[in-house]
Wavefront OBJ file of the C-alpha trace (Angstrom):
o trace
v -2.252 -8.279 -5.672
v -1.363 -8.228 -1.948
v -1.712 -5.232 0.469
v -0.395 -5.063 4.123
v -2.687 -2.178 5.436
v -1.928 -0.517 8.795
v -4.385 1.905 10.483
v -2.160 4.945 11.330
v -2.036 8.163 13.183
v 0.590 9.873 10.872
v 3.322 8.427 8.393
v 5.972 9.350 6.205
v 8.014 8.080 3.562
v 11.578 9.707 2.646
v 14.057 9.030 -0.068
v 17.381 10.327 0.160
v 16.306 12.502 3.212
v 13.507 14.040 1.302
v 9.973 13.511 2.311
v 8.174 12.298 -0.784
v 4.831 11.249 1.063
v 3.269 12.108 4.257
v 0.016 11.740 6.123
v -0.712 13.720 9.314
v -3.423 12.141 11.513
v -5.726 9.110 11.023
v -5.562 7.131 7.610
v -4.208 3.885 6.234
v -0.542 3.070 5.386
v -0.727 0.540 2.425
v 2.206 -1.598 1.321
v 1.281 -3.156 -2.206
v 2.905 -6.081 -3.698
v 2.257 -7.285 -7.364
v 2.813 -10.710 -8.792
v 3.040 -12.101 -12.416
v -0.664 -12.625 -13.149
v -2.085 -9.185 -11.585
v -3.903 -7.035 -14.033
v -5.527 -3.544 -14.061
v -8.868 -5.072 -13.125
v -7.171 -6.440 -9.820
v -5.576 -2.998 -9.209
v -8.996 -1.623 -9.563
v -10.639 -4.195 -7.274
v -7.791 -3.573 -4.648
v -8.423 0.296 -4.882
v -12.152 -0.378 -4.172
v -11.538 -2.477 -1.343
v -9.007 -0.137 0.325
v -11.407 2.800 -0.067
v -14.260 1.076 1.464
v -12.919 -1.408 4.084
v -13.923 -0.550 7.638
v -10.607 -0.359 9.390
v -10.685 3.179 10.966
v -11.753 4.125 14.404
v -15.577 3.409 14.873
v -15.572 0.825 12.123
v -15.309 3.582 9.552
v -13.715 3.374 6.134
v -11.505 6.005 4.318
v -14.574 6.740 2.089
v -16.633 7.396 5.074
v -14.303 9.896 6.768
v -12.218 11.144 3.699
v -8.903 9.596 5.548
v -5.842 9.667 3.282
v -3.890 6.652 2.242
v -0.154 6.468 1.885
v 0.577 3.800 -0.829
v 4.031 2.300 -1.187
v 5.133 -0.337 -3.519
v 6.853 -3.370 -1.754
v 7.927 -6.318 -3.972
v 8.951 -8.233 -0.764
v 5.413 -8.902 0.016
v 5.867 -11.797 -2.512
v 9.067 -13.137 -0.767
v 9.331 -16.675 0.120
v 11.421 -17.805 3.015
v 9.960 -21.130 3.501
v 13.219 -22.915 2.381
v 16.838 -22.256 3.370
v 17.913 -19.028 4.917
v 17.600 -16.647 1.917
v 14.244 -15.651 0.715
v 13.551 -15.951 -2.896
v 11.524 -13.206 -4.971
v 10.251 -15.332 -7.809
v 6.562 -14.642 -7.197
v 7.156 -10.797 -7.219
v 6.371 -9.107 -10.603
v 9.301 -7.342 -12.206
v 9.474 -3.454 -12.036
v 8.055 -3.087 -15.594
v 4.994 -5.046 -14.715
v 4.461 -3.941 -11.202
v 5.067 -0.272 -11.309
v 2.087 0.421 -13.654
v -0.006 -1.821 -11.550
v 0.838 0.217 -8.374
v 0.162 3.391 -10.289
v -3.125 2.073 -11.239
v -4.152 1.276 -7.733
v -3.202 4.971 -6.879
v -5.206 6.346 -10.047
v -8.262 4.226 -9.141
v -8.202 5.613 -5.407
v -7.987 9.038 -6.691
v -11.006 8.419 -9.078
v -12.965 7.282 -6.146
v -12.092 10.524 -4.286
v -9.166 9.584 -2.063
v -6.571 11.745 -0.909
v -3.406 9.585 -1.737
v 0.249 10.096 -0.929
v 2.729 7.681 -2.362
v 6.431 6.513 -1.935
v 8.748 6.422 -4.970
v 8.767 3.159 -6.977
v 12.092 1.321 -6.732
v 13.768 3.728 -4.512
v 15.491 2.989 -1.136
v 12.618 4.304 1.074
v 12.514 4.927 4.701
v 8.868 4.656 6.106
v 8.036 5.723 9.545
v 4.567 5.654 10.891
v 2.464 5.351 13.996
v 0.359 2.184 14.002
v -2.918 2.931 15.553
v -3.997 0.108 17.661
v -1.751 -1.655 16.599
v -3.986 -2.630 13.728
v -2.646 -4.479 10.511
v -4.584 -6.673 8.096
v -3.540 -8.398 4.888
v -5.871 -7.903 1.716
v -5.430 -9.941 -1.310
v -7.417 -9.733 -4.600
l 1 2 3 4 5 6 7 8 9 10 11 12 13 14 15 16 17 18 19 20 21 22 23 24 25 26 27 28 29 30 31 32 33 34 35 36 37 38 39 40 41 42 43 44 45 46 47 48 49 50 51 52 53 54 55 56 57 58 59 60 61 62 63 64 65 66 67 68 69 70 71 72 73 74 75 76 77 78 79 80 81 82 83 84 85 86 87 88 89 90 91 92 93 94 95 96 97 98 99 100 101 102 103 104 105 106 107 108 109 110 111 112 113 114 115 116 117 118 119 120 121 122 123 124 125 126 127 128 129 130 131 132 133 134 135 136 137 138 139 140 141
C-alpha cells in the first residue's frame, strides 16, 4: 500500500457538488493506493503508521493531538509513466480488491480512536485542501 500524506489546515472532498468528507483545521489528508499483493495486515500497518507518524506542528502525531484524517482512495498512485506518453495502471489493484482494503485502513484508524472522514470510492471526486507547510510525505508498507 502506498499513501501520499499532506499536513493540512482544512480539506474537503466533493462528489457531484455534495461535500462527502471535510476536515476543519489541522489534520492529515491521506491519498491511499492499493496494489495487487496488499492485504488487510498491510492496511492495519498503514493505519498504525498514519495514526502515529509525527507530521503535525511541533512534531506531533494525530494520536498526540486527536487531529482528524481525511482518507481518499486513489488508484493513480500506482500509475507508471516511465514509458511513452500515456501512464499505465497495471500495478493498481482493481476496485473489488482495493475498496475493501481502503475501507480496512479507515476501520483500523477508527479502532485506534481516530476521527476519519472519507471520499467515495470510485467516484469523480473534487478534493480541495490547504497544505500546511507545504508538507507532503510518501508512506509505503
